[in-house]
PABA-91478 format. One record per residue: x, y, z of N, C-alpha, C in turn; residue number from 1. Coordinates in pm, 1 decimal, padded with zeros to 6 digits, m for minus. Each point is the difference from the previous one (the first is absolute). Example, Ala and Ser with C-alpha at 12.3 -4.5 7.8 and 13.67 -1.06 7.14 Angstrom:
<rs>
01319.0 | m00569.0 | 00780.0 | m00089.0 | 00119.0 | 00000.0 | 00090.0 | 00120.0 | 00000.0 | 1
m00035.0 | 00105.0 | m00072.0 | 00082.0 | 00119.0 | 00006.0 | m00077.0 | 00109.0 | 00073.0 | 2
</rs>
This chain:
<rs>
00432.1 | 06600.5 | m02785.6 | m00116.1 | m00049.6 | 00068.2 | 00031.5 | m00138.7 | 00053.9 | 1
m00052.1 | m00032.6 | 00117.4 | 00026.8 | m00130.1 | 00057.4 | m00115.2 | m00043.3 | 00088.6 | 2
m00003.4 | m00128.8 | 00028.6 | m00098.6 | m00059.8 | 00088.4 | 00075.1 | m00092.5 | 00093.9 | 3
m00035.8 | 00003.1 | 00127.7 | 00066.0 | m00086.2 | 00098.3 | m00103.7 | m00087.5 | 00067.9 | 4
00040.5 | m00123.3 | 00031.1 | m00081.1 | m00088.3 | 00082.0 | 00094.3 | m00078.6 | 00089.0 | 5
m00041.8 | m00020.5 | 00124.0 | 00084.6 | m00075.5 | 00092.3 | m00084.7 | m00066.8 | 00105.7 | 6
00053.7 | m00107.7 | 00054.5 | m00065.3 | m00066.8 | 00111.3 | 00008.6 | 00087.2 | 00124.4 | 7
00110.2 | 00075.3 | 00012.7 | 00018.5 | 00090.7 | 00113.9 | 00070.8 | 00125.3 | m00048.5 | 8
m00050.2 | 00116.5 | 00040.0 | 00061.8 | 00127.3 | m00036.2 | 00030.1 | 00076.1 | 00129.2 | 9
00122.8 | 00052.1 | 00009.3 | 00039.6 | 00080.2 | 00115.3 | 00057.3 | 00131.1 | m00052.2 | 10
m00043.7 | 00110.1 | 00056.7 | 00048.8 | 00132.1 | m00040.0 | 00074.4 | 00062.5 | 00116.4 | 11
00127.3 | 00035.8 | m00025.3 | 00082.2 | 00056.6 | 00106.2 | 00091.1 | 00106.0 | m00060.5 | 12
m00012.0 | 00122.7 | 00044.1 | 00083.5 | 00113.6 | m00042.9 | 00020.4 | 00006.8 | m00151.5 | 13
m00108.3 | m00012.3 | m00074.6 | 00007.4 | 00015.8 | m00144.7 | 00044.6 | m00122.5 | m00077.0 | 14
00021.6 | m00111.9 | 00070.4 | 00037.1 | m00125.6 | m00065.0 | m00115.7 | m00098.2 | 00017.7 | 15
m00051.9 | m00048.0 | m00109.9 | m00108.2 | m00097.9 | 00000.9 | 00063.1 | m00137.5 | m00019.4 | 16
m00021.3 | m00090.0 | 00096.3 | 00052.9 | m00135.7 | m00007.7 | m00114.2 | m00095.1 | m00031.2 | 17
00015.3 | m00078.2 | m00107.1 | m00103.4 | m00092.2 | m00045.0 | 00051.3 | m00143.0 | 00013.4 | 18
m00076.4 | m00084.5 | 00066.0 | 00037.6 | m00139.1 | 00020.7 | m00085.0 | m00089.0 | m00089.6 | 19
00064.2 | m00101.9 | m00062.5 | m00068.5 | m00089.5 | m00094.5 | m00081.0 | 00082.5 | m00098.9 | 20
00070.0 | 00076.5 | m00081.0 | m00063.6 | 00106.1 | m00077.2 | 00028.2 | m00008.7 | m00149.7 | 21
m00079.5 | 00077.0 | m00073.3 | 00032.5 | 00025.9 | m00139.1 | m00029.0 | 00146.6 | m00030.9 | 22
00074.1 | 00051.9 | m00095.0 | m00015.5 | 00138.3 | m00044.6 | m00009.8 | m00002.8 | m00152.1 | 23
m00097.0 | 00070.9 | m00054.7 | m00013.8 | 00014.1 | m00144.8 | 00039.8 | 00141.7 | m00035.9 | 24
00098.9 | 00013.2 | m00088.9 | 00051.3 | 00131.1 | m00039.2 | m00018.2 | 00016.0 | m00150.5 | 25
m00069.1 | 00106.4 | m00040.3 | m00024.8 | 00025.9 | m00142.1 | 00092.4 | 00109.7 | m00048.9 | 26
00058.8 | m00022.2 | m00116.4 | 00082.4 | 00101.4 | m00065.8 | m00095.1 | 00098.8 | m00068.0 | 27
00004.7 | 00126.8 | 00038.8 | m00094.4 | 00099.4 | m00051.9 | 00022.9 | 00034.5 | m00146.8 | 28
00114.7 | m00035.0 | m00055.7 | 00027.8 | 00029.6 | m00141.1 | m00043.7 | m00115.7 | m00089.9 | 29
00041.9 | m00122.5 | 00033.0 | m00030.5 | m00115.4 | m00085.1 | m00127.4 | m00073.1 | 00041.6 | 30
m00049.6 | 00026.2 | 00120.3 | m00111.7 | m00071.9 | 00061.1 | 00031.1 | m00146.3 | 00026.9 | 31
00126.3 | m00042.4 | m00016.1 | 00041.2 | m00132.5 | 00043.3 | 00000.6 | m00001.1 | 00151.6 | 32
m00007.9 | m00118.4 | 00058.5 | 00001.4 | m00004.0 | 00145.8 | 00081.8 | m00117.1 | 00052.1 | 33
00042.6 | 00013.8 | 00124.3 | 00079.6 | m00099.7 | 00069.0 | m00069.1 | m00037.1 | 00130.0 | 34
m00001.9 | m00129.4 | 00029.1 | m00051.7 | m00047.9 | 00127.7 | 00118.9 | m00051.7 | 00080.8 | 35
00020.4 | 00056.7 | 00116.3 | 00103.9 | m00043.3 | 00092.9 | m00068.4 | m00075.1 | 00113.0 | 36
00034.7 | m00127.8 | 00018.6 | m00050.1 | m00079.9 | 00111.5 | 00118.2 | m00031.6 | 00090.8 | 37
m00017.8 | 00021.2 | 00130.9 | 00111.1 | m00023.6 | 00092.2 | m00053.0 | m00025.4 | 00140.8 | 38
00078.5 | m00072.2 | 00080.3 | m00039.8 | m00021.2 | 00138.7 | 00003.6 | 00129.0 | 00081.9 | 39
00086.9 | 00093.8 | m00039.1 | 00010.4 | 00127.7 | 00071.2 | 00036.2 | 00110.4 | m00099.0 | 40
m00085.2 | 00101.3 | m00008.4 | 00022.7 | 00115.5 | m00087.9 | m00005.7 | 00124.3 | 00087.1 | 41
00092.5 | 00094.3 | m00022.1 | m00008.9 | 00129.3 | 00067.6 | m00020.8 | 00108.9 | m00104.1 | 42
m00080.2 | 00099.6 | 00036.2 | m00027.5 | 00114.2 | m00086.9 | 00030.7 | 00126.8 | 00077.5 | 43
00103.7 | 00070.1 | m00042.4 | 00035.0 | 00130.2 | 00057.4 | m00094.3 | 00101.0 | m00063.8 | 44
m00100.8 | 00042.3 | 00074.7 | m00104.2 | 00087.8 | m00054.3 | 00053.0 | 00138.6 | m00035.2 | 45
00097.4 | 00048.0 | 00073.6 | 00055.2 | 00133.6 | m00025.0 | 00079.0 | 00004.4 | m00130.7 | 46
00080.8 | m00103.3 | m00025.2 | 00087.3 | m00001.6 | m00117.0 | m00051.8 | m00088.3 | m00114.0 | 47
m00117.3 | m00061.7 | 00018.1 | m00058.6 | m00090.3 | m00100.2 | 00098.1 | m00106.4 | m00046.3 | 48
00053.7 | m00074.5 | 00094.9 | 00091.0 | m00110.3 | m00030.2 | m00058.6 | m00127.0 | 00060.8 | 49
m00015.1 | m00103.6 | m00083.4 | m00046.9 | m00130.5 | 00045.4 | 00118.4 | m00095.1 | m00003.7 | 50
00018.8 | m00076.3 | 00109.0 | 00111.6 | m00094.7 | 00005.3 | m00048.1 | m00135.6 | 00050.8 | 51
00070.5 | m00103.6 | m00044.7 | m00021.1 | m00136.2 | 00049.3 | 00132.6 | m00072.9 | m00009.7 | 52
00031.9 | m00078.5 | 00101.8 | 00126.1 | m00075.8 | m00003.5 | m00008.4 | m00116.8 | m00096.9 | 53
m00114.0 | m00068.2 | m00003.5 | m00022.5 | m00108.6 | m00095.2 | m00143.6 | 00007.4 | m00048.6 | 54
m00026.4 | m00056.6 | m00116.3 | m00135.4 | m00001.3 | m00050.8 | m00006.2 | m00048.7 | m00142.6 | 55
m00118.3 | 00008.7 | m00056.4 | m00024.2 | m00037.8 | m00138.3 | m00052.3 | 00122.1 | m00075.1 | 56
00057.2 | 00024.2 | m00116.0 | m00045.2 | 00108.6 | m00086.3 | m00067.7 | m00059.2 | m00123.0 | 57
m00118.6 | 00050.4 | m00032.4 | m00071.3 | m00041.3 | m00120.3 | m00031.2 | 00126.4 | m00079.4 | 58
00037.9 | 00001.8 | m00128.1 | m00022.5 | 00118.0 | m00084.2 | m00100.8 | m00031.8 | m00108.2 | 59
m00089.3 | 00096.0 | m00025.6 | m00105.2 | m00015.9 | m00099.3 | m00008.1 | 00125.3 | m00085.5 | 60
m00040.5 | m00017.5 | m00126.1 | m00024.5 | 00117.4 | m00082.1 | m00142.6 | 00048.8 | 00027.0 | 61
m00037.8 | 00109.4 | m00064.0 | m00130.3 | 00061.5 | 00028.0 | m00117.7 | m00085.8 | m00046.3 | 62
00024.3 | m00105.6 | m00077.2 | m00105.4 | m00092.7 | m00042.2 | 00001.0 | m00128.7 | 00082.8 | 63
00066.4 | 00003.1 | 00114.9 | 00009.6 | m00113.0 | 00092.8 | 00081.8 | m00116.8 | m00053.5 | 64
00081.4 | 00022.7 | m00102.7 | 00088.8 | m00104.1 | m00051.1 | 00126.1 | m00002.0 | 00086.6 | 65
00035.9 | m00119.3 | 00048.6 | 00117.7 | m00013.4 | 00085.8 | 00126.4 | 00036.0 | m00077.5 | 66
00083.5 | 00085.2 | 00059.9 | 00129.0 | 00038.5 | m00058.2 | 00111.0 | m00082.8 | 00062.8 | 67
m00009.2 | m00024.3 | 00129.6 | 00104.1 | m00075.9 | 00068.5 | m00034.8 | m00023.5 | 00144.7 | 68
00066.7 | m00100.0 | 00057.3 | m00020.6 | m00033.2 | 00140.3 | 00128.7 | m00058.8 | 00054.5 | 69
00030.0 | 00028.7 | 00125.5 | 00118.5 | m00058.6 | 00059.4 | 00014.6 | 00035.3 | 00145.9 | 70
00077.1 | m00080.7 | 00067.8 | 00035.2 | 00026.1 | 00139.7 | 00106.5 | 00108.5 | 00002.1 | 71
m00001.4 | 00082.2 | 00103.8 | 00097.2 | 00109.2 | 00009.4 | 00035.7 | 00023.4 | 00146.0 | 72
00110.5 | 00066.8 | 00020.2 | 00040.4 | 00039.4 | 00134.8 | 00046.4 | 00145.0 | m00002.8 | 73
m00004.1 | 00064.6 | 00114.9 | 00037.4 | 00140.9 | 00013.9 | m00071.9 | 00088.2 | m00102.4 | 74
m00132.3 | m00006.7 | 00000.2 | m00084.9 | 00071.5 | m00095.2 | m00021.4 | 00142.4 | 00049.9 | 75
00019.1 | 00095.4 | m00089.7 | m00024.1 | 00140.7 | 00031.4 | m00078.8 | 00061.3 | m00114.8 | 76
m00113.9 | 00062.4 | 00030.1 | m00081.7 | 00067.1 | m00100.6 | m00005.1 | 00146.9 | 00038.4 | 77
00045.8 | 00087.4 | m00090.7 | 00003.2 | 00144.7 | 00026.6 | m00070.3 | 00076.1 | m00112.2 | 78
m00036.1 | 00122.9 | 00031.1 | m00042.8 | 00094.0 | m00101.5 | m00139.1 | m00019.7 | m00055.2 | 79
m00087.8 | m00066.4 | 00073.1 | m00137.0 | m00013.1 | m00046.0 | m00084.8 | 00106.4 | 00067.8 | 80
m00115.5 | 00023.8 | m00058.0 | m00092.9 | 00096.8 | 00058.7 | m00124.4 | m00071.4 | 00045.4 | 81
m00057.0 | 00044.2 | 00111.8 | m00124.1 | m00059.5 | 00050.2 | m00115.1 | 00034.9 | m00089.4 | 82
</rs>
């Protein structure tokens, strides 16, 4: 499960491009979640792959306790379900 928000969203041939965006992705087994914030995020809707060249990842457990946070590059998120 995930939630997306962006200042600008463009959809082209199954690729959703999000500008100045964040994505919240919940792990369906542990209910932990990750927030990805980035200036540019792409979501391949057909293959369910989210990518960002640079951004910040924040991880939380299911009780909203912070697990970790850090800057990252070449971020790829695969295998989640809507």
